[in-house]
Structure formats: structure tokens, C-alpha cells
N, C-alpha and C positions, 0 to 999 in steps of 0.2 A: 753574887749578881745584888745590889742595893735596890731597894724600892722604885729609888726616879728612874734606875736602868730598865725594869721590868716596866714603866708606864711610859720610858722612850720608847721601847721595843712596841706597845702597843699601839702608840701615836705615829707609826710607820703608814699606816693605811686609816683611815676617816672609820671604816668598817672592823679593822681589825685583820685584816684579808692576806696583807704579805709576809706577814711569821710562818702560820699553814703553810701558804704556797710555799716557801722558801725549804721549810721541813720535807715538805710532800716530795720535793724535787730532789734533797738531799738523802733521803732517804732510799728513792729507787733511780736515782741515779746511774748506779753499775747493771741498771736494764738493759741498758744501750750497747753493751756488748754482749749479750747474750745471740744466742741462735734460733732455728725454727726447732720446735719439740712439738711431740705426739700431733694431736689433730691439727697442727700447722702444714703437716704438710700435707694433708688432704683440702683444709680451706683455702690454703694459698698456693703451694708449691706447686702440688698437681692440681691443682682447681681450675679446667679449661672454660669455665664461665668469666671468671675475670680477666683473661685473654681475647674476649669476643670484641669485636670492634662499637656493638650496642650495652651499656646496662642493663637493658629490658630483661634478657634472658637470665641474669644475676637477681634479678630484684623481681622476676615471676616465678621462679622456683623454690623449693623446700629448702631451709634455711642450711641442711648440708650437702647442697650443692648437686651432688650428684652420687651415685651408690645408693646405699641403704637409706629409706626414707627417715627425719627424723619427728617429723611431725610438727615442729617449730617452724613459725615463718618471722627472719628478722631482718627486712628488707635495709633497711640504715644500715646495718653492720655489712650486709652483703657489699653493700655500696661504698662503704670505705674500703672495702680490700681491693675493690675495684677500680678504685679512684687510686690508694696509693700502690696497686702494683703497677698503674704510669708514673710513678713520681719514684720508687726507688725498686722496682723490678723484684727481685730476690736478694736483696741484700736487707736482713733481718733486723738491721739497723734501726730503719726507717719507720718500719710500723712499731718495733719496741719505742720508740720515741712518739709516736702517735699514741700510742696506748696511755705513755706518763702525760700527753697534754691532755688526754680526755680524762684522767683522772686529778689533774690540776682543775679541770671545771668542776668537775665533782666536789672537791675539795671548796671551791668557792661557791659552790651553792649550797653544801653544809654549813658555813661561815656566814652567809647572808641569812639563810632560813633562823640561824640561829638568834641572828642579832635582829630580825625580825618578832620573835617568838619572845624572849628575854630579854630585859631591860642590862644594860650596862654591857660595854665594851669587855670586859672579861671572861664574861660566860660565852659570848661569839668566838671570842681569840682560843678560848680552851678547846671548846667545842671543833673548831675546827683544827686544833693542832692534834688531839686524840684522833681524829678523823683519820688526820695526814700521815699520822705513822704507826697507825694500827698492824701490829702482825698480820692479823688474819687475813688482808687483802692482798698480801703476796702473789698468791695465784691468779688473781685479777687482772693485776697491770703486770707483771711480769712473766704472766702466759697469754703471747698473743691472741690466742682463742679466748682467754678469759672475758672478752673485750666485749660480749651482748652485757655482762652485770654494771662492767663503767659506764658505757654509753647510756642505759637505762637507770642507771646510778643520779649520774650529771644530769638527765633530763628531766626524771620524777621528784627529784628535792630541787630542782629549779622551780617544775610547775608549783611543788606547794610553798615554795619562798613567794614569788610573783602572787600566789592565791592571798596567801596570808598580808601582803603591803597591798594586793586591789582590796582587798577585804577592810582593814583599817582605812582606806581613802574613801571608801563607801562606794565603788565602781567597781566592778565585774573585770579580770586581766584576759584579755586576748591572746595573750604572751606564754599565761598560763596551760590554755589549752591546745596551744600549741606545742606549747613542751610536754603535757600529757601523750598528744599525738606519735611524736618523736619517741616518747619513751616507749610507746605500743609498739613501734615499729621496730623498739630494739630488742625488747624483751618480755614475754609474757607476764612478767611479774608486775607491770604495770597496771594491770588489771585492779589490783588493789587501790588503785587511787582514789577513786570513788568512796569505798568503805574507809580509805582517810581522812578523807573531810566529813565524813561521819561523825567520826571519833573525833575530831580536832573539834568540829562543830559541836559535839556533846561535850566538849569538855573543857579548852579553855579559849575557845572560839568568840564567846562574848565576857568579854571581861564585866562588862556596865551592868551586866544581869545574871550573875553566875549563877542563882537557884532557880532559872527562867529555863525551861525547856524552849528547843530551837522550833519554831512553828513551822507546821510539816507545807505549808506554803513556799516560805522562805528556803525552805530544804530542797525542794523540790526545783525551785528558780536556778536555784545555785547547782543542783549537780546536773542540770537538764543539757550544758550543754558539754559537759565529760562523758554522760551516758549515749549522748549523740554521737560523741568521736568515736566511745567504745561499739558502738553499734554498727559503724560503717569500718572498723577495721574488723569483725569478725564477717562483714558483708566481704571483704577485701581479701581474706583467708580461705574466705568459702569459695571466693573466684578462681583463687592460685592454686589452692590445696585440695579445692572439691571437698572440703568439708566445714565446721566452723570451729569445731574442737575434733583434736585427734586423741582421744583418748589411749591407743594402741592395744597390744593385746597381751599386757600380763594380768595373771590370774590371782595374785598375790592377794591373799584371803584379808580383810575387816581387821583381825586382829592382832597378826604378824602385821600389818601396817601399822596399827596401833602404837603397838611396843616399839615398830621402828621409830615414830615418830616420838613418842615420848622420852627414847634413849634418846635419841636426835637433837632432841629440844634442850637435856641438860647438857649435853655436852658442845652445843652450841653457846649456852650460857658462862661454861667455864671458859671456852675460849676464847669471849670478850673479858674477861677478868684478868683469864691466866692465858695468855695465846703459846702454850706449849703442852709438849710438843706437839709440833705442826706435821701433818703428813698429807703427801699429794694425794691421796689415794685413801678414803675410809668405809671401810666396808659396812652395811647398813647390818645393826643387832636386833634381831628380833628375837629373843631370848629374856625372860624373867629373871634380873639378878639384884644385887644391892644398888647399883647404878640406877637401876630403874625408880627403884623407892625414892634415890634421892633426886632424884631428876623430876620426880613427881612432887615431893617436895619441896624442892626451888620454883616450881611454879605455883604449890599453893600459898607459900611466904610473899612473893611475890604478885600475887591478885591481892592476897589481904594486906599487903602492904600500901598497894596504892588504894583500896578501901578504906584503909586507917588514915590515908591521908588526904583523901576527899573533901571534907570541909575543909582544911587548913590550904590544898594546893590540887590540883587536878593535874599538873603534870606529869605524876608519875603512872598517872591510869592513861593519859592519851600516848606518853613515849612506850608505855607496854602493849597498846594497844596497836603503835607500827611496829614494833618488834612482831609480835607475834602476825599481822595482816602481810609484812612483806614477806613471811617467813612461810606464808602458808601455799601459796602457788608452786614453791619447790619442796616442799613436805612432801612423805610418803601418804599422806593422806590422800594425795592427785589420786583417783581410779585409773587403770587402766597401763600405769606407767611402774617401771620397778622403779619400787622407792630406793629412792639414792641420797647421801650424805656425802657432802663436799663443803670445803672450808669457802669457796666462791660465792655460795648461797647465802654468804653472811654479808658481804660485801652493801650492800641496800638496809638488810633488819641491824646492820652495826651503828647506823645513825643513830636509832635511838641513845644507843651507848652512847656515844659520842655526845649528843644532846645532855645526856642526863648528867653527866658528868659536868659538862660545861655550865648548867643549868645549878647545880649543887655548889661549885666552888665558888661561880659568879657569886651568887646568892649569900655566901657567907663571906663572901671580898667585900660587898656593897654592906653586908650590915654590921661589919666592922668586926667581926669572931676574929679578926688577927688584927686588931687595931694596935697593936704593940710593933713598932719597927722592928725587935726581933722576932716575932712571930711572924710576921709576912716575910720576912728573909729567910725562914725557916724555910715554910709552903713555898717560896720561891725555887727553895734547894732540893726541895724535895721533888719540886714538879720537875724541872731541870733533869733532873737524874732519872724519873720517869720517861721524859721524853728521849733521852739518850739511849738508856737500854732501850724501848720500844723502835726507836729509829734504825740502835742496832743491829738485833734480831731482823729486823725488814731486812736488813742490807746482806746479812748471811741468808737468810730464807732466799732471796733472790737469786744466790748464788747456785742455789740447788735445781732453777730453771735456765741453766744458761746453757745444757745442750742436753741430749737425750740420755748419756749416761750416767750424770751426777741425776737426774731426773729419777730417773728408772732405778738405782742405787737406792736412793733417798725411798724411794715407793718399796723397796722391797724389805728397807731395813726398819720403816715405822709401821710397817702394816704387812705381818708376815701373811695373812690372810688375802690376800690383794692377788685378783688375779691377774690382773693390768701389767703389774710390776716384772713375772715371770715371762709371759707374752712378748713383752716389750724388749726386754733383756734379751730373748731368745732371739728376735731378730737382728737384733744391735749383733750379736754374737756370729748369726748369721752372715751377713756383711762384712763382717771381719774376719770371715774363713776359720774362726774356732768350732768346728763341728758339733764337737764331744760336749763343752757348755751350753751350745744352742739347743742339743736334743733335749738334755739335764734338764733348761728352763723350760724349754716347751712342753716337756713332758709333765711336770709340774705344775703348768698353768691347765694341761686338759685334765690332769686329776683334779683341780680344782673346778671346770667345768667343765665335764665329759663332752658336750656337745658343742665345742666351739668352733667353729668352721676359722677362724685365724690361726687357730692354735693348729688346726690339720694343716692346714695351707704352709706353716711354719714346716712341720714337721716333714711336709714333703718334699719342701726345698733342699731340707737336710738330707734325705735319701737321693735326692736328684742329683745332688754334687757330689754324694759317696759314689754315687754310679748306679745305686740301684732302681732303675727307671720302674720296676715291678711296683718295688713299695711306695716310689713316690706315687705313681697314680692311684694308686689306692685309698693313699691319706686325701689326694686332691679330688678324687671322686666323692669320697664320705664328706668334704667338704661343701660340693657343688649339691648335691642331694639336700643338706642341710640348710643351704641357700642358694637355691638357684635364682634369687632376683638380682644378688651381687654380679654387676659386670666384673667387677675384679678378680671374682672366683674363676668365671669363666677365662679370664684372660690368664691368671696364673696355673690353669689347669692347659691350656694351651700350649704352653711355654714347656709346660715337662712332658708332655705328647711330643710335643716336637724335639726334645732330647731324645725322647726313647725310640725318635725315625718315624713316629706314628703320623703319618705329617696330613692325611685326609682328616683324622679326627682333631691334629690343633686345627686344622684351618676350620673347621666346624665351632670348635670351642673358640676361636676371636671371632668367626662370625657372630655369634648367640654375644659375643661380649659385645660388641661393636653395635647391634640391636637392641642392646638394654643402654647403651650409653654411645650415642651416633658422635658424638665430640671426640672421645678419646682418641686422639692421634696415633698415640703405640700401638694401640689393640690393632687401628687399620694397617699400620706398619708392618705388623706381626704377619697380620692377615696372608698382605703380599707375598712375604716370605715365604709360609707355609704354600699357600697355593705353589710358588714357583718350586719349593721341594717336591711336592705331590707330583710338577708334572703338568699343571693346569696353568702354562702360561698364560694365555689368553684371559683367563681371570687374573690371575694374579697382576696383569699389566693394566685391569680394571680398578683392580684395587688399590693400587699405588697412585692410579690417576683420582681417583675419589677422595684419596688421603692426600692430596697433593689440594684439591679444590677447598677442603676442610682447613688446611694452614691457610690457604690465603685469604679466607673468608675471617679469620682471627682481625682483630683490632692490632693486636702487639705479634711481634713475628720473632719468634724465640730462636737463637743462633743454634740451639742444643737440635730442637725440632727440625731447621733445617739441614743440619749436617744427619739425622738422624735417615730423613727420607733419600739424599744424599746415598750416606750407603746402601738404604735401599735398591735405588737405581741400580747402582753399578753393581748389586748381587745378580738384579734379575737381568741385568746384560750379560754377565758373567754363567749363569742358568741357562738362558738360551744359547751362550755360543759353545757350553759345554754339549748342551742336547742336538 
């Protein structure tokens, strides 16, 4: 490709946006044929809140919507599922198309923010391209339930772009404050935004007075609207969840947390530069090893490099601050939550990597370091190869998320210590009727996490299908004792009691499931059947009537639910005749 050709591509858009957007769409186009996987089943397929006539129940609930509490409040993500359910029902292609559209919005925001931060079209275009095709984003984009990072990223970077533009024009941006609020309502990582603005002001915010520290009064006026929005967000969380902060119950010590955070930071830095191998599940490593030393050395080098370049350019210092501050809310250093390591946590921190490469390459291009035509052709060729490689790797990685079998087999192969891989494979084999392989996988999951209610429930299903009802009940009751707050555990135990002919106990378990989640229609239907089998016809009829009332209150009528209730009604009629 000639230099003139490259200039023509850059000229496709006044801000150099069309090339990054086109490459992002091309790299992730194959996600449109993927299905529902993993958490999608809970948040969309089986989520009764998205079927209600009003979005208020979804907006006034914990992000996990039903069942176990997550302590997260992300109403804009919940609202997106609510609206899209009315558009595509249970057709996954529509949700994947929406995820891709939100990702394109984030690519646009990254490109325009780079245009505001750095001189020259090349820097912005390169930054947008790097963010558009980076393989580390596949989990967030290809996984429907990875949407919180994508939405929060688009809003957060958009808020920053508008802030920089407003500051250059000498007036505050109401749009920036609004996008910050939207980012907060999408994911908690947005709480870092006021600190990002402080970092910007302390580094590259005032180019006309680079050696002058920002005055506290001006910083106060700058941050006041953002802090007010953050305070309002905490009040809203308190109103909905009953607490402004939910630290959870994990008691991992600070020593192990620090080691996990250090090891994870090194892994995150490596994945930004060399995104291979990628894994859908990463086990938090809290041990001291050679990798710990390497991670610490990498962080020291980054800090030293930012300090060394301070007098000539403060861009590296700002980008390092962006990376660390946006990574902090999801890091193992957050108290009370089990230490987690996941590739989706890099979606917003990777913006710093995209801007760094854009800034460096743009500066070299504008400074004439590649003055000769041959040198520029070589640079363009190398860049094209890198883009094709990254985009191809993204497309290949998207393939891992196309269905649950591919996802969980990849998870098992890439991380042998993963508890989630054998657990989910075990359930897949149960549904396929391969009970021997199901038991082997679920026992492996139980060995990795001995107090796992889902693994115990899976083994209960295996034993129940084999006809060993006593063994199934023992497993299911252990799961209930470990997680009495989960309505799904009581529902599964009720089904196992029913298959064992213990109808009164089945009815009691289904009733408890209904008490914990009154909107779960399947539990209400099964309660009616269990009561009928127990010879309590009047109670069964009342339970069925209540189930039909709950179904009628739903905003979207599901044909499968209508058929289920019709079958229960027919069964109750047959039971009454037999009696």
C-alpha cells in the first residue's frame, strides 16, 4: 500500500473514524451467529423480570436480577435487556448485534478522545484501530453478558472526550456529566472517573502552563458536578439495594489479595502486548513465583519510564494513571469480594494501550522519523500485518463463544485449574444424557470446590436420572443446606423429591422456591403438580390459579409458558378424575 493510499484511507472521515469502525465491525461480525452461553441463560433466557409489563422491576433490582445477590447495580444494562427482549425475544443474534453496536460506540469514543488529546489524524486513527481489533475484547463483545464493560466503556470514554473538548473551549460540558452518569449506571468502574480527571489535570490538562500545578479552587469547580452525580448514584444504590456499598462476605487476607493483584497486573500487561493464549476463565494466583517478580519489575519500569519522560512529555504518566485507575475497581484489592481475574476487566484499561500506541506512532509520523517513502511503506506494511493478525485472532477467539460446548471445552483446555469448566461441562453432559461423563466432570468440579451447591445439584441430577433417588436427595439436601437463599436450589430439590414419590416434601420445596422468587412461573406450576400428586386438589387448583395470574401480569406472553400451564391444567383435571 502506498503512502498516498494510506492518506486516502485516513481522509475517509474528518476525524479518521471510519477505518477503526469498519475494522471493528469486520473483526466481530462472526459473533452475530453465536447463541446464548453461560450467564446469558440467567440474565435473559430465564429472567422473568425482562418479561414484565414495566421495566421498573428490572431497574429496581440487583443486577443479577433473581436468585443470589451480586451486590452490583447496573440498571442501564438491565434496561437494555428489557428493551431488546421486546425486539428479539429469544433470538440471540439480535443481542449480539446490539453488543457489536455498543462496541462500535466505544471505538468511536476512543478515536474521538484521541483526536482531542493528540495532534494529527494519524494518532487518533491508530488508537481507534488498536482498540477496534484488540483480541482482549472478545469476552466483552462476543459474550452478551459481557455488555456492562462495553456500555460503561463507551459512556466513560465519551464523557472524557467531551470533557477535554469542553475544557479546550473554555466551558464545561453538560454532555460529559450526563455520559458519566450513564457510565455509573452501567458498571461500577466508572467511579474512577473523577480520579481520571484529576490525573489529566495534573499531567497534560494545561499545556499552556505545564509546570503550574492546577489550582484547588479550579479543580473543585471542575469536579463538583461529577462528584454530585457520584453522590446521587450512591444514594440510588442505597435506595434500591439497601446499602451504598456491598463488599460481600469474602474474607481473603490482604497478603493474598496483594499477591493476586500483583500477579494479575503482570498478566494484564502481557495480554495487552501479546494477547495469547486467551482463556475464558482465569484462576487467581496468590502465590509467590518468578512471575510475581517479573510483574513487580514491569510495574517499576512503567512508573520509572513515566517519571523519566515527565519533563519532555506527561502523556505516559497520564496513560499509566488511566490504566491503573480503571483497573482498580475490579482488582483483587477491593475488600470483601473474592479476588477475581478476568479478561473483560481490561476492556476500559486497554484504552490507555490504544492511546499510547496512537500517540507514539503519530508522533513518529508527524516528526518525520519515517521521512522516506520506503520507510513509510515499510511502517504501513508492518502495521497492516499487525492489524490483520489481531483482527484474525479476534475472529478466531469469537468462535470460542459461539455455543456452550465450545466455550467450556476451551475453558477446560486453557485453564486446568478452572472450577467453572468441569461444572458447566457436567451440566451439558447431563442434558445430553451422557451420565458417566457428567458425573466425572461434576466430581472434578466438587474436588476443586468441595462446598459447591451447583456441583452437588448436578450430581443430584445424575443420580436421579439413574434412578438412585436416595442418593440424589442426599446431594440435593447438602446443596440446600449450603445455599438456602437460592430459589433454584429449592426448585431442583422439589423436582428430585417429586421423582422419588415424596410429594409432600416436593410441594414444600417448591413453595419455598416460590416464596424466595414469586415471579418464577415454573416453580409455581411444579407446586401445583406436586400438590395434586399429594392428593391436595384444592391447594393445587389455587396454586395453578395463582400461576396463571402471575403469567397474565407479564408484559410478554411466552408460548412455552402458556403450553406449560395448559399441560398442568390438563394433568390436574386427570388427577381429579382418577381420584
